[in-house]
One Martini backbone bead per residue (centre of mass of N, CA, C, O) as a GRO file, in nm:
protein
  343
    1UNK     BB    1   8.544  12.076  11.433
    2UNK     BB    2   8.814  12.117  11.687
    3UNK     BB    3   8.936  12.083  12.018
    4UNK     BB    4   9.258  11.982  12.139
    5UNK     BB    5   9.354  11.783  12.436
    6UNK     BB    6   9.653  11.698  12.607
    7UNK     BB    7   9.666  11.527  12.933
    8UNK     BB    8   9.908  11.371  13.089
    9UNK     BB    9  10.045  11.175  12.894
   10UNK     BB   10  10.079  10.810  12.899
   11UNK     BB   11  10.329  10.550  12.788
   12UNK     BB   12  10.358  10.193  12.863
   13UNK     BB   13  10.464   9.851  12.845
   14UNK     BB   14  10.664   9.896  13.085
   15UNK     BB   15  10.883   9.996  13.336
   16UNK     BB   16  11.121  10.010  13.098
   17UNK     BB   17  10.897  10.134  12.866
   18UNK     BB   18  10.872  10.468  12.822
   19UNK     BB   19  10.723  10.673  12.581
   20UNK     BB   20  10.537  10.857  12.767
   21UNK     BB   21  10.555  11.183  12.959
   22UNK     BB   22  10.367  11.427  13.047
   23UNK     BB   23  10.177  11.507  12.802
   24UNK     BB   24  10.123  11.840  12.659
   25UNK     BB   25   9.845  11.960  12.445
   26UNK     BB   26   9.714  12.232  12.231
   27UNK     BB   27   9.447  12.260  11.989
   28UNK     BB   28   9.299  12.461  11.785
   29UNK     BB   29   9.050  12.564  11.610
   30UNK     BB   30   9.170  12.518  11.279
   31UNK     BB   31   9.446  12.390  11.339
   32UNK     BB   32   9.789  12.322  11.240
   33UNK     BB   33   9.976  12.057  11.388
   34UNK     BB   34  10.308  11.958  11.448
   35UNK     BB   35  10.503  11.663  11.494
   36UNK     BB   36  10.850  11.678  11.573
   37UNK     BB   37  11.080  11.400  11.509
   38UNK     BB   38  11.242  11.132  11.569
   39UNK     BB   39  11.279  10.821  11.570
   40UNK     BB   40  11.124  10.710  11.876
   41UNK     BB   41  10.981  10.970  12.033
   42UNK     BB   42  10.633  10.930  12.009
   43UNK     BB   43  10.448  11.050  11.778
   44UNK     BB   44  10.280  10.803  11.675
   45UNK     BB   45  10.169  10.719  11.947
   46UNK     BB   46  10.010  10.975  11.996
   47UNK     BB   47   9.826  10.952  11.746
   48UNK     BB   48   9.705  10.668  11.818
   49UNK     BB   49   9.572  10.757  12.079
   50UNK     BB   50   9.388  10.972  11.960
   51UNK     BB   51   9.246  10.766  11.756
   52UNK     BB   52   9.226  10.469  11.928
   53UNK     BB   53   9.462  10.244  11.864
   54UNK     BB   54   9.553  10.327  12.153
   55UNK     BB   55   9.612  10.276  12.504
   56UNK     BB   56   9.667  10.452  12.757
   57UNK     BB   57   9.821  10.472  13.095
   58UNK     BB   58   9.773  10.794  13.090
   59UNK     BB   59   9.550  11.030  13.085
   60UNK     BB   60   9.412  11.265  12.833
   61UNK     BB   61   9.156  11.300  12.571
   62UNK     BB   62   9.033  11.610  12.443
   63UNK     BB   63   8.715  11.719  12.297
   64UNK     BB   64   8.571  11.994  12.369
   65UNK     BB   65   8.620  11.890  12.687
   66UNK     BB   66   8.596  11.582  12.612
   67UNK     BB   67   8.649  11.262  12.706
   68UNK     BB   68   8.779  11.001  12.461
   69UNK     BB   69   8.951  10.757  12.576
   70UNK     BB   70   8.700  10.529  12.572
   71UNK     BB   71   8.657  10.553  12.283
   72UNK     BB   72   8.612  10.425  11.998
   73UNK     BB   73   8.714  10.485  11.690
   74UNK     BB   74   8.422  10.520  11.541
   75UNK     BB   75   8.330  10.751  11.771
   76UNK     BB   76   8.539  10.998  11.714
   77UNK     BB   77   8.539  11.127  11.426
   78UNK     BB   78   8.803  11.064  11.262
   79UNK     BB   79   9.072  11.133  11.046
   80UNK     BB   80   9.307  10.912  10.860
   81UNK     BB   81   9.650  10.934  10.741
   82UNK     BB   82   9.871  10.721  10.596
   83UNK     BB   83  10.175  10.620  10.479
   84UNK     BB   84  10.039  10.354  10.311
   85UNK     BB   85   9.726  10.454  10.245
   86UNK     BB   86   9.522  10.203  10.275
   87UNK     BB   87   9.399  10.067  10.023
   88UNK     BB   88   9.160   9.910   9.832
   89UNK     BB   89   9.235   9.716   9.555
   90UNK     BB   90   8.916   9.624   9.477
   91UNK     BB   91   8.862   9.933   9.472
   92UNK     BB   92   8.767  10.214   9.376
   93UNK     BB   93   8.797  10.535   9.428
   94UNK     BB   94   8.505  10.582   9.503
   95UNK     BB   95   8.482  10.338   9.709
   96UNK     BB   96   8.708  10.423   9.896
   97UNK     BB   97   8.579  10.698   9.977
   98UNK     BB   98   8.290  10.562  10.059
   99UNK     BB   99   8.338  10.365  10.297
  100UNK     BB  100   8.273  10.533  10.556
  101UNK     BB  101   7.978  10.598  10.479
  102UNK     BB  102   7.880  10.305  10.466
  103UNK     BB  103   7.944  10.238  10.764
  104UNK     BB  104   7.727  10.476  10.847
  105UNK     BB  105   7.468  10.448  10.668
  106UNK     BB  106   7.447  10.621  10.428
  107UNK     BB  107   7.286  10.736  10.185
  108UNK     BB  108   7.332  10.684   9.856
  109UNK     BB  109   7.287  10.977   9.750
  110UNK     BB  110   7.477  11.111   9.961
  111UNK     BB  111   7.732  10.965   9.884
  112UNK     BB  112   7.751  11.066   9.592
  113UNK     BB  113   7.767  11.364   9.666
  114UNK     BB  114   8.016  11.365   9.863
  115UNK     BB  115   8.222  11.223   9.681
  116UNK     BB  116   8.210  11.413   9.439
  117UNK     BB  117   8.298  11.664   9.597
  118UNK     BB  118   8.579  11.557   9.705
  119UNK     BB  119   8.698  11.484   9.426
  120UNK     BB  120   8.695  11.776   9.324
  121UNK     BB  121   8.868  11.909   9.548
  122UNK     BB  122   9.115  11.680   9.489
  123UNK     BB  123   9.128  11.608   9.171
  124UNK     BB  124   8.959  11.300   9.116
  125UNK     BB  125   8.713  11.285   8.909
  126UNK     BB  126   8.873  11.126   8.664
  127UNK     BB  127   8.942  10.860   8.878
  128UNK     BB  128   8.688  10.706   9.000
  129UNK     BB  129   8.723  10.414   8.821
  130UNK     BB  130   8.979  10.350   8.942
  131UNK     BB  131   9.246  10.168   9.054
  132UNK     BB  132   9.518  10.179   9.254
  133UNK     BB  133   9.722  10.040   9.045
  134UNK     BB  134   9.658  10.299   8.834
  135UNK     BB  135   9.821  10.477   9.036
  136UNK     BB  136   9.995  10.702   9.172
  137UNK     BB  137  10.128  10.797   9.462
  138UNK     BB  138   9.986  11.076   9.473
  139UNK     BB  139   9.700  10.970   9.409
  140UNK     BB  140   9.675  10.777   9.648
  141UNK     BB  141   9.709  10.996   9.867
  142UNK     BB  142   9.459  11.157   9.778
  143UNK     BB  143   9.256  10.934   9.838
  144UNK     BB  144   9.320  10.910  10.138
  145UNK     BB  145   9.237  11.202  10.198
  146UNK     BB  146   8.945  11.191  10.092
  147UNK     BB  147   8.850  10.965  10.286
  148UNK     BB  148   8.897  11.141  10.545
  149UNK     BB  149   8.713  11.398  10.455
  150UNK     BB  150   8.418  11.289  10.379
  151UNK     BB  151   8.329  11.253  10.699
  152UNK     BB  152   8.372  11.508  10.852
  153UNK     BB  153   8.592  11.552  11.062
  154UNK     BB  154   8.692  11.673  11.369
  155UNK     BB  155   8.974  11.525  11.302
  156UNK     BB  156   9.298  11.539  11.149
  157UNK     BB  157   9.521  11.262  11.084
  158UNK     BB  158   9.884  11.261  11.010
  159UNK     BB  159  10.112  10.988  10.916
  160UNK     BB  160  10.357  11.033  10.727
  161UNK     BB  161  10.215  11.094  10.423
  162UNK     BB  162  10.503  11.168  10.237
  163UNK     BB  163  10.744  10.947  10.257
  164UNK     BB  164  10.673  10.785   9.965
  165UNK     BB  165  10.765  11.038   9.815
  166UNK     BB  166  10.894  11.243   9.614
  167UNK     BB  167  11.019  11.554   9.641
  168UNK     BB  168  10.824  11.705   9.445
  169UNK     BB  169  10.557  11.570   9.549
  170UNK     BB  170  10.575  11.661   9.841
  171UNK     BB  171  10.534  11.960   9.792
  172UNK     BB  172  10.253  11.947   9.650
  173UNK     BB  173  10.108  11.784   9.883
  174UNK     BB  174  10.149  11.983  10.117
  175UNK     BB  175   9.993  12.210   9.977
  176UNK     BB  176   9.727  12.052   9.956
  177UNK     BB  177   9.678  12.006  10.255
  178UNK     BB  178   9.669  12.304  10.334
  179UNK     BB  179   9.443  12.395  10.145
  180UNK     BB  180   9.223  12.202  10.258
  181UNK     BB  181   9.239  12.279  10.558
  182UNK     BB  182   9.160  12.580  10.509
  183UNK     BB  183   8.900  12.544  10.345
  184UNK     BB  184   8.768  12.346  10.581
  185UNK     BB  185   8.850  12.430  10.868
  186UNK     BB  186   9.059  12.214  10.995
  187UNK     BB  187   9.161  12.011  11.238
  188UNK     BB  188   9.521  11.930  11.270
  189UNK     BB  189   9.756  11.646  11.270
  190UNK     BB  190  10.116  11.633  11.205
  191UNK     BB  191  10.346  11.376  11.129
  192UNK     BB  192  10.712  11.426  11.147
  193UNK     BB  193  11.079  11.441  11.046
  194UNK     BB  194  11.034  11.701  10.862
  195UNK     BB  195  11.108  12.026  10.881
  196UNK     BB  196  11.019  12.159  10.613
  197UNK     BB  197  10.737  12.038  10.600
  198UNK     BB  198  10.619  12.156  10.871
  199UNK     BB  199  10.693  12.458  10.833
  200UNK     BB  200  10.518  12.505  10.567
  201UNK     BB  201  10.209  12.417  10.714
  202UNK     BB  202  10.224  12.530  11.005
  203UNK     BB  203  10.119  12.698  11.286
  204UNK     BB  204  10.241  12.471  11.476
  205UNK     BB  205  10.521  12.325  11.673
  206UNK     BB  206  10.618  12.002  11.806
  207UNK     BB  207  10.907  11.914  11.973
  208UNK     BB  208  11.029  11.583  12.004
  209UNK     BB  209  11.178  11.400  12.298
  210UNK     BB  210  11.151  11.122  12.458
  211UNK     BB  211  10.824  11.182  12.516
  212UNK     BB  212  10.878  11.497  12.483
  213UNK     BB  213  10.821  11.845  12.484
  214UNK     BB  214  11.053  12.102  12.412
  215UNK     BB  215  10.878  12.263  12.182
  216UNK     BB  216  10.600  12.515  12.140
  217UNK     BB  217  10.554  12.672  11.823
  218UNK     BB  218  10.630  12.853  11.583
  219UNK     BB  219  10.827  12.816  11.315
  220UNK     BB  220  10.975  13.089  11.342
  221UNK     BB  221  11.065  13.060  11.640
  222UNK     BB  222  11.217  12.792  11.620
  223UNK     BB  223  11.421  12.883  11.405
  224UNK     BB  224  11.527  13.151  11.564
  225UNK     BB  225  11.448  13.021  11.884
  226UNK     BB  226  11.576  12.791  12.026
  227UNK     BB  227  11.590  12.639  12.356
  228UNK     BB  228  11.753  12.378  12.281
  229UNK     BB  229  11.988  12.165  12.175
  230UNK     BB  230  11.804  11.965  12.036
  231UNK     BB  231  11.642  12.159  11.861
  232UNK     BB  232  11.879  12.288  11.714
  233UNK     BB  233  11.990  12.031  11.585
  234UNK     BB  234  11.727  11.936  11.439
  235UNK     BB  235  11.707  12.230  11.267
  236UNK     BB  236  12.042  12.288  11.183
  237UNK     BB  237  12.237  12.346  11.390
  238UNK     BB  238  12.623  12.343  11.414
  239UNK     BB  239  12.707  12.552  11.639
  240UNK     BB  240  12.872  12.468  11.959
  241UNK     BB  241  12.915  12.649  12.273
  242UNK     BB  242  13.064  12.613  12.570
  243UNK     BB  243  12.990  12.731  12.875
  244UNK     BB  244  13.193  12.882  13.151
  245UNK     BB  245  13.044  13.173  13.173
  246UNK     BB  246  12.824  13.426  13.338
  247UNK     BB  247  12.689  13.782  13.266
  248UNK     BB  248  12.408  13.822  13.166
  249UNK     BB  249  12.481  13.890  12.824
  250UNK     BB  250  12.748  13.741  12.909
  251UNK     BB  251  12.962  13.495  12.760
  252UNK     BB  252  13.193  13.229  12.822
  253UNK     BB  253  13.444  13.091  12.585
  254UNK     BB  254  13.746  13.011  12.639
  255UNK     BB  255  13.783  13.336  12.734
  256UNK     BB  256  13.549  13.442  12.555
  257UNK     BB  257  13.352  13.722  12.500
  258UNK     BB  258  12.988  13.700  12.460
  259UNK     BB  259  12.711  13.857  12.315
  260UNK     BB  260  12.364  13.871  12.370
  261UNK     BB  261  12.021  13.954  12.338
  262UNK     BB  262  11.934  13.687  12.517
  263UNK     BB  263  11.902  13.565  12.817
  264UNK     BB  264  11.972  13.243  12.984
  265UNK     BB  265  11.924  13.060  13.241
  266UNK     BB  266  12.165  12.830  13.265
  267UNK     BB  267  12.335  12.829  13.025
  268UNK     BB  268  12.545  12.587  12.833
  269UNK     BB  269  12.490  12.710  12.533
  270UNK     BB  270  12.598  12.817  12.217
  271UNK     BB  271  12.449  12.942  11.903
  272UNK     BB  272  12.503  12.932  11.533
  273UNK     BB  273  12.466  12.993  11.218
  274UNK     BB  274  12.671  12.980  10.945
  275UNK     BB  275  12.519  13.237  10.792
  276UNK     BB  276  12.573  13.445  11.059
  277UNK     BB  277  12.865  13.444  11.009
  278UNK     BB  278  13.114  13.692  10.983
  279UNK     BB  279  13.343  13.835  10.769
  280UNK     BB  280  13.615  14.032  10.885
  281UNK     BB  281  13.889  14.265  10.905
  282UNK     BB  282  13.855  14.312  11.226
  283UNK     BB  283  13.872  14.329  11.540
  284UNK     BB  284  13.617  14.278  11.812
  285UNK     BB  285  13.322  14.249  11.907
  286UNK     BB  286  13.234  13.932  11.873
  287UNK     BB  287  13.538  13.834  11.802
  288UNK     BB  288  13.737  13.588  11.614
  289UNK     BB  289  14.008  13.409  11.545
  290UNK     BB  290  14.113  13.222  11.240
  291UNK     BB  291  14.146  12.905  11.050
  292UNK     BB  292  14.140  12.760  10.754
  293UNK     BB  293  14.087  12.417  10.684
  294UNK     BB  294  13.824  12.416  10.490
  295UNK     BB  295  13.621  12.365  10.179
  296UNK     BB  296  13.283  12.421  10.035
  297UNK     BB  297  13.065  12.401   9.767
  298UNK     BB  298  12.706  12.516   9.761
  299UNK     BB  299  12.654  12.749   9.516
  300UNK     BB  300  12.581  13.020   9.710
  301UNK     BB  301  12.838  12.912   9.873
  302UNK     BB  302  13.082  12.886  10.121
  303UNK     BB  303  13.219  12.632  10.327
  304UNK     BB  304  13.381  12.677  10.637
  305UNK     BB  305  13.646  12.544  10.826
  306UNK     BB  306  13.713  12.684  11.152
  307UNK     BB  307  13.980  12.754  11.360
  308UNK     BB  308  13.940  12.825  11.711
  309UNK     BB  309  13.918  12.910  12.043
  310UNK     BB  310  13.614  12.794  12.051
  311UNK     BB  311  13.658  12.617  11.795
  312UNK     BB  312  13.505  12.439  11.546
  313UNK     BB  313  13.369  12.603  11.258
  314UNK     BB  314  13.086  12.692  11.061
  315UNK     BB  315  13.103  12.885  10.747
  316UNK     BB  316  12.899  13.096  10.551
  317UNK     BB  317  13.005  13.237  10.226
  318UNK     BB  318  12.956  13.491  10.003
  319UNK     BB  319  13.157  13.437   9.705
  320UNK     BB  320  13.369  13.426   9.424
  321UNK     BB  321  13.600  13.344   9.616
  322UNK     BB  322  13.825  13.125   9.758
  323UNK     BB  323  13.954  13.037  10.043
  324UNK     BB  324  14.236  12.937  10.168
  325UNK     BB  325  14.405  12.716  10.313
  326UNK     BB  326  14.520  12.888  10.610
  327UNK     BB  327  14.359  13.127  10.637
  328UNK     BB  328  14.312  13.430  10.787
  329UNK     BB  329  14.042  13.513  11.020
  330UNK     BB  330  13.742  13.703  11.103
  331UNK     BB  331  13.483  13.645  11.341
  332UNK     BB  332  13.137  13.740  11.353
  333UNK     BB  333  12.879  13.772  11.622
  334UNK     BB  334  12.576  13.846  11.621
  335UNK     BB  335  12.365  13.897  11.876
  336UNK     BB  336  12.088  13.803  11.729
  337UNK     BB  337  12.238  13.509  11.641
  338UNK     BB  338  12.315  13.451  11.936
  339UNK     BB  339  12.240  13.163  12.129
  340UNK     BB  340  12.093  13.057  12.423
  341UNK     BB  341  12.106  12.731  12.587
  342UNK     BB  342  11.955  12.454  12.695
  343UNK     BB  343  11.971  12.110  12.768
   0.00000   0.00000   0.00000
C-alpha cells in the first residue's frame, strides 16, 4: 500500500503536441481513484508515466513522499493490468501468475504458496493448469489481475481493463476488482472512458479533458454537482442554457429569470438533467411554457423534446399516457436541480 502524488506533471512530444500540462493529483493510501475522460485526453499517458513506461518532460511522481520518476519499471514495485490482458500464450495460468515472482527470484516454495493463495482469492484455483487459449475473456482478465496482485504491489494500475468484455461480464468484473482492492486494502488507479464503470467502484474520480483535470471529487458529488460544461456533458447532462445576466442566485436566460440553490461566479451556463424537469399545471417561479415537439418511449418514462423560450429542452416524464406532439406544457426547474456551470 502507498500514497501517490502527481505534482506539476507535464508531457509533450514536441512544442506543438503537449499531452499533459501542470497535472496535479493525490491518491490516499488504500484509495481507488479513477481517471475518467474521452479518448485522447491524456489519461493512459498519465498512467504509463506513473508506471515508468513513459518518461515525463516535467513534474514529479511521488510515492510515500519519495520521487520515483527516475526509477525503472521493475524497481517501482507496481502492478499493472492492461486492456489486452497481455498473457503469455505458452504458459499455464499458474505460470502466468508466477512470472513476476520468478523474475524477482523468489524461492520456489514461496512462489507456489503465493500463487496458490492469489488463485484462490480470484477464483482461479481450478484453472491453474489451463492455457490462456482455453479461457474465456473474463477468465483471462482475472488471470491478468491475479498476476498484478501476486507481487503485492505498492500501487495497482488498471488501464481500461474491462473494455474487451461484454456488458454483463464488465459488471461482474468491476465488482470483482473493487472487492479485491478493498480486501487487500490496496491503493489503485483505474483509467476508463466509461462513467458508470468508474462511478460504481471509485472512492474518487478525476475527470480529465485535454491533459488537465477539470474536477476531482467523489462520484456522488460529480454526478450531482459538476463544475464545468465539459464535465456535465461528459457525465450525461443534456440541457444547457446560456446565461445572459446574473444577480446573486438569479440567472437570466433569454429574458427568463431562473433561481439556483448555489451561485457560481461568472457562470456562463445553466444545466439540468431531463428527469429533474417537472411537468406542472400552472406557471410560477422557475417555470416556463413550452410545446412538445416529439416524444420517445424509454421504458420507464417518456422523453419529450420541448420547444421553449429558453431553447429546445429534453424532459423525461413518468406517465402511463404519452403527450401528443404540439401539446402545450409548463416546465418547472427545481432550484436544487438547476446548476450553474463555468466554461
